[in-house]
Structure formats: C-alpha cells, structure tokens
C-alpha positions in Angstrom: 0.0 0.0 0.0 2.9 2.4 0.8 4.5 1.7 -2.5 1.3 2.4 -4.3 0.9 5.8 -2.5 4.6 6.6 -3.2 4.1 5.9 -7.0 1.0 8.1 -7.0 2.9 10.9 -5.3 5.8 10.6 -7.9 3.3 10.7 -10.8 1.5 13.7 -9.5 4.9 15.4 -8.8 6.1 14.8 -12.3 2.9 16.1 -13.8 3.1 19.3 -11.9 6.8 19.9 -12.9 6.1 19.7 -16.7 8.2 22.4 -18.3 5.6 23.0 -21.0 3.4 24.8 -18.5 6.1 27.5 -18.3 6.0 28.0 -22.0 2.3 28.8 -22.3 1.8 32.3 -23.6 -0.9 34.4 -21.9 -4.2 34.6 -23.8 -4.4 37.6 -26.1 -6.8 40.4 -25.0 -8.5 43.2 -27.0 -11.2 45.4 -25.5 -12.7 48.9 -25.4 -15.9 50.8 -24.7 -17.9 52.6 -27.3 -19.9 55.2 -25.4 -21.1 53.0 -22.5 -21.1 49.6 -24.3 -18.1 47.4 -23.6 -16.6 45.2 -26.3 -14.2 42.3 -25.4 -12.7 40.0 -28.0 -13.4 36.3 -27.5 -11.0 35.3 -30.3 -8.1 37.6 -30.9 -5.3 37.3 -33.4 -2.5 39.7 -34.3 0.1 39.8 -37.0 2.5 42.2 -38.7 2.2 42.6 -42.5 3.7 44.6 -45.4 1.6 47.5 -46.6 1.1 49.4 -49.8 3.5 52.0 -48.5 7.0 51.0 -49.5 9.0 49.8 -46.6 6.3 50.2 -44.0 4.8 47.5 -41.7 1.3 47.3 -40.2 0.3 45.7 -36.9 -3.2 44.3 -37.2 -5.1 43.3 -34.1 -8.3 41.4 -35.1 -11.1 39.9 -33.0 -14.6 38.8 -32.6 -16.6 40.2 -29.6 -17.5 37.9 -26.8 -21.1 37.6 -27.9 -20.0 36.8 -31.5 -22.0 39.7 -32.8 -19.2 42.1 -33.8 -15.9 42.0 -35.7 -13.4 44.4 -34.3 -10.1 45.4 -35.9 -7.3 47.9 -35.1 -4.5 48.6 -37.6 -1.4 50.6 -36.9 1.0 51.4 -39.8 4.5 52.3 -38.6 6.0 55.4 -40.3 9.5 53.8 -40.1 10.7 51.0 -37.8 8.4 48.9 -35.6 8.7 50.3 -32.1 6.8 51.4 -29.0 5.4 54.9 -29.0 2.3 57.0 -29.7 0.6 56.9 -33.1 -2.3 58.9 -34.6 -1.5 59.0 -38.3 -2.1 55.8 -40.3 -4.2 54.3 -37.5 -7.5 52.6 -38.5 -10.2 51.0 -36.3 -13.4 49.3 -37.3 -16.4 47.7 -35.5 -18.8 45.8 -37.7 -21.9 43.8 -36.9 -21.3 40.3 -38.2 -25.0 39.7 -39.0 -25.3 43.2 -40.5 -28.2 44.0 -38.1 -26.8 47.5 -37.6 -24.5 49.9 -39.4 -20.8 49.4 -38.6 -18.4 52.0 -37.2 -15.0 53.1 -38.6 -12.4 55.4 -37.1 -12.7 59.2 -37.4 -9.7 59.6 -35.1 -7.8 57.1 -33.1 -4.7 57.5 -30.9 -2.7 54.4 -30.0 0.0 54.2 -27.4 2.1 51.0 -27.9 3.8 50.3 -24.6 5.7 47.3 -25.8 6.3 45.4 -29.0 8.7 42.8 -30.4 8.4 40.0 -33.0 6.2 37.9 -30.7 4.1 40.2 -28.5 2.5 43.7 -28.6 0.6 45.7 -26.0 -0.9 49.1 -25.6 -3.9 51.3 -25.2 -6.1 53.3 -27.6 -8.9 55.8 -27.6 -10.7 58.1 -30.1 -13.9 58.6 -32.1 -15.7 56.1 -34.3 -18.3 57.2 -36.8 -21.1 55.7 -38.9 -22.6 58.1 -41.4 -23.3 61.1 -39.2 -23.2 59.4 -35.8 -20.0 59.8 -33.7 -19.3 57.8 -30.6 -16.4 58.0 -28.2 -14.1 55.1 -27.9 -12.5 54.8 -24.5 -10.6 52.3 -22.3 -9.1 50.5 -25.3 -6.4 47.9 -24.5 -4.7 45.1 -26.3 -2.1 42.6 -25.2 -1.5 40.1 -28.1 0.7 37.3 -29.3 1.9 38.1 -32.8 1.7 35.3 -35.4 
C-alpha cells in the first residue's frame, strides 16, 4: 500500500513539474468601450504585415466580440521601424456587426500608445472617435495585449 501511494505521489509530482506549463503564452486580449457599451474580443489574433506603402509595416489586431455579434479590428501602420510609442496617423479602427443587423463604425480619429512590441508580442492602449454616417461615438478604455503570429 505504501509503494502504491509513493508511486501516485511521484506521478503527481512529475505532472506538476512539466516544463511545457512555463512556455504557455498568456491569452491575447483586445477590448474597449464605445460610449457606454463594452466590447471584449473572444477570439483575438494579431500579425504584422507589409503595406502598400514602400518599406512600412502594419500591426493588425483582429477579434470577434465575446457575444460573437461584432468583428473588431485595429491597424497601426508604422511610419518607419516597428517600435513602442504614440501613433495617430495611419491608424484605423473598425467595429462591424457580423449579421449586419446594424451599421458598422470606422475610425474618425484614433490614438494608440504602444507600450511594448517585439516580433512575438505587442501591447498598448487606444482611444478616439468612431463614426457611422453622421453618428459619432467616443471610444475609451481601449487595451490590447496580443501574441503576434
């Protein structure tokens, strides 16, 4: 009986020391408020791609809201090298209803503050104004912390 308990303890101990647990990246997050309505991405992806502008790269943060009703996307085109900092030019944001039950919103003005970025991760905050036709709404409390693919 003691041997059986010892083997169980060894197996449990080995399972809890698995080095793969230390390599798990935190889940990507992407959220903001539009007026008083909060949007949180349930499925967030991010990647850096070439642009139509020669020599420029764009960080794209893409997600689907937690109720699967909205597609949300933030795009930051870097004027030169990819680095942390504040960006207002060449920043685009969109919020679209997936079932097209309502008109979507696009950026009128968005300011992004990237607090950290490298080839694998990016994080920062953003705020501004989204518009659909003549309706403007304030975007506040925007945050993202993403794994880049």
